C-alpha positions in Angstrom: -18.0 -11.1 -6.0 -14.2 -9.8 -5.5 -15.3 -6.1 -6.6 -18.1 -6.6 -3.6 -15.3 -7.9 -0.9 -12.1 -5.2 -2.1 -14.8 -2.4 -2.1 -16.8 -3.5 1.0 -12.9 -4.5 3.0 -12.2 -0.5 1.7 -14.9 1.0 3.3 -14.4 -0.9 6.2 -10.6 -0.5 6.0 -10.8 3.4 6.1 -13.5 3.3 9.0 -10.9 1.4 11.0 -8.2 3.5 10.5 -10.2 6.2 11.3 -11.0 5.4 13.8 -7.5 4.2 15.3 -6.4 7.6 14.5 -9.3 8.9 16.7 -7.7 6.4 19.6 -4.3 6.3 18.7 -3.0 9.5 17.0 -0.2 9.8 15.2 1.3 5.9 16.4 -2.2 4.1 15.8 -1.5 5.0 11.8 1.8 4.4 11.5 1.3 1.2 13.0 -1.6 0.6 10.4 0.6 1.0 7.0 3.6 -1.1 9.2 1.1 -3.8 9.3 -1.0 -3.1 6.2 3.5 -3.3 4.2 3.6 -6.6 5.5 0.8 -8.2 4.3 1.0 -6.4 1.0 4.0 -8.3 0.4 2.8 -11.9 1.5 -0.6 -11.1 -0.9 1.4 -10.2 -3.6 2.0 -13.5 -4.5 -1.6 -13.7 -5.3 -3.6 -13.0 -8.7 -6.8 -11.9 -8.5 -9.3 -10.2 -10.7 -11.4 -7.6 -9.6 -13.8 -5.9 -11.9 -11.8 -7.6 -14.3 -8.8 -5.9 -13.9 -5.7 -8.3 -12.9 -4.5 -7.6 -9.2 -3.0 -8.7 -6.7 -4.9 -9.6 -3.8 -2.5 -7.3 -1.5 -4.2 -4.4 -3.2 -6.5 -4.3 -0.5 -4.6 -3.3 2.0 -4.0 0.1 -0.1 -7.3 2.0 0.3 -5.7 1.8 4.1 -1.9 3.0 3.6 -2.7 6.0 0.9 -5.2 7.8 3.0 -2.2 6.9 6.6 0.2 9.2 4.6 -2.2 11.7 3.3 -3.7 12.1 7.0 0.2 12.2 7.9 1.5 14.8 5.5 -2.2 17.1 6.2 -1.9 16.9 9.7 1.7 16.5 10.6 3.9 17.7 7.9 5.3 15.9 5.3 9.0 15.0 7.5 6.0 13.0 10.2 4.5 11.2 6.5 7.8 10.1 5.1 9.2 9.0 8.6 5.9 6.6 8.4 7.0 5.3 5.5 10.6 4.0 6.2 8.9 2.7 9.6 7.2 0.6 7.2 9.6 -0.1 4.6 11.5 -1.2 7.5 9.8 -3.6 8.9 8.3 -5.2 6.1 12.1 -5.4 4.8 12.5 -6.5 9.3 9.6 -9.1 8.6 10.5 -11.2 5.7 14.1 -12.0 6.3 12.6 -13.2 10.0 10.6 -15.3 7.8 12.8 -16.7 5.2 15.3 -17.9 8.1 12.1 -19.1 9.8 11.5 -21.1 6.7 15.1 -22.2 6.3 15.0 -23.7 9.5 15.1 -27.4 9.2 11.2 -28.5 10.6 10.2 -31.0 13.5 9.7 -34.9 12.1 6.3 -33.7 13.2 5.6 -30.4 11.7 3.4 -29.9 9.5 3.2 -26.3 8.8 6.2 -26.1 6.9 4.8 -26.7 3.9 1.9 -24.3 3.2 4.2 -21.6 5.3 7.0 -22.0 2.7 4.5 -21.4 -0.2 3.2 -18.5 1.4 6.3 -16.8 2.4 9.0 -17.9 -0.4 8.0 -15.2 -2.6 9.1 -14.8 -6.3 12.1 -12.9 -5.5 11.0 -10.6 -8.3 8.1 -9.4 -7.2 8.9 -9.3 -3.6 11.4 -6.1 -5.1 9.2 -4.7 -6.9 6.5 -4.4 -4.7 9.1 -2.6 -1.8 10.6 -0.6 -3.9 7.8 0.7 -5.6 6.3 1.0 -2.2 9.1 3.0 -0.8 9.6 5.7 -4.1 6.2 6.4 -4.6 5.2 7.0 -1.3 7.7 9.1 -0.5 6.4 10.9 -3.8 3.1 11.3 -2.6 4.6 13.0 0.5 5.5 15.6 -1.4 3.5 15.8 -4.1 1.1 16.5 -1.1 2.9 19.5 0.2 3.9 21.2 -3.1 0.3 21.3 -3.9 -0.5 22.0 -0.9 1.0 25.4 -0.7 0.0 25.9 -4.7 -3.7 25.0 -3.8 -4.5 25.3 0.1 -7.9 25.4 0.2 -9.0 22.6 -2.1 -8.0 19.1 0.5 -9.3 17.0 -2.2 -7.2 18.2 -4.8 -3.9 17.4 -2.9 -5.4 13.8 -1.8 -6.3 13.2 -5.2 -3.6 15.0 -7.0 -0.8 13.2 -4.7 -2.4 9.9 -4.8 -2.7 9.7 -8.2 0.6 11.2 -8.9 2.5 8.4 -6.9 0.2 5.7 -7.7 1.7 5.8 -11.9 5.0 5.4 -10.6 4.2 2.9 -8.1 2.2 0.6 -11.3 4.6 1.5 -13.7 8.1 0.7 -11.0 6.6 -2.5 -9.7 5.5 -4.1 -13.0 8.7 -3.4 -14.8 10.6 -4.6 -12.1 8.7 -7.7 -11.2 7.1 -8.4 -14.7 9.0 -6.8 -17.8 10.2 -9.9 -19.9 7.7 -12.1 -18.3 5.2 -11.1 -20.8 4.3 -9.7 -24.3 4.6 -5.9 -24.4 1.3 -5.4 -24.9 -0.3 -7.4 -22.0 2.8 -5.6 -19.8 1.0 -2.1 -20.8 -2.3 -3.5 -20.0 -1.4 -4.5 -15.9 0.3 -1.3 -15.8 -2.7 0.8 -16.8 -5.3 -1.8 -15.4 -3.5 -1.3 -11.7 -3.7 2.1 -12.2 -7.2 2.5 -12.8 -7.7 0.4 -9.8 -5.7 2.5 -7.4 -7.1 5.8 -8.5 -10.5 4.7 -7.7 -9.0 3.6 -4.3 -8.3 7.3 -4.2 -11.5 8.2 -4.7 -12.7 6.6 -2.1 -10.9 7.6 0.5 -11.4 11.1 0.0 -14.2 11.7 2.5 -13.1 10.0 5.1 -9.6 12.3 5.1 -12.3 15.5 5.4 -13.7 13.4 8.2 -10.1 14.5 10.5 -8.2 17.2 8.3 -7.1 20.0 10.3 -7.7 18.0 13.8 -4.1 16.2 14.9 -4.3 14.3 17.6 -1.5 13.9 20.2 
């Protein structure tokens, strides 16, 4: 069931992102990246099994982030794609700090939301740090790798789309697992987590390829 939900949402999210780009252009993509990063950092606290692979529920937003950064790289250049990553990181950090401040406030006597919100918005700090650092580093690497492959193989859109994502998400998987999980489990289990989550991200990269072809070389103002 989790696998079907994951695939279904990934496709719906990619269709929605493509539509948002058609309607709102570059700003639509940046808005989706920022919103997705915020949600990934909240949902990183919930673990799920997808196709037998242990993952965080925040992975449901990866497909949209991958496609959005690749559209920006393809149609507007690496500089704009990197700017979107920095915007997403900044908004995510600001949102999390604001959430922690709100949780630190003493609730009113009649309040019923404080306890469940605290459980959701007070994350395990190693996990949230791993999520944010790995997002920033891997997506910056993705934009540089995309442009490098584009210069070497300008005619192969599928190669730069998948090549950049497959490369950057290996770094993402290793960084996240190192910061968030290393030392908390046996080393062989840690390696299994890295490999399994990486496989999941490669699957997402393959799924988003047809959608990039729909909008490549068609910049929207």
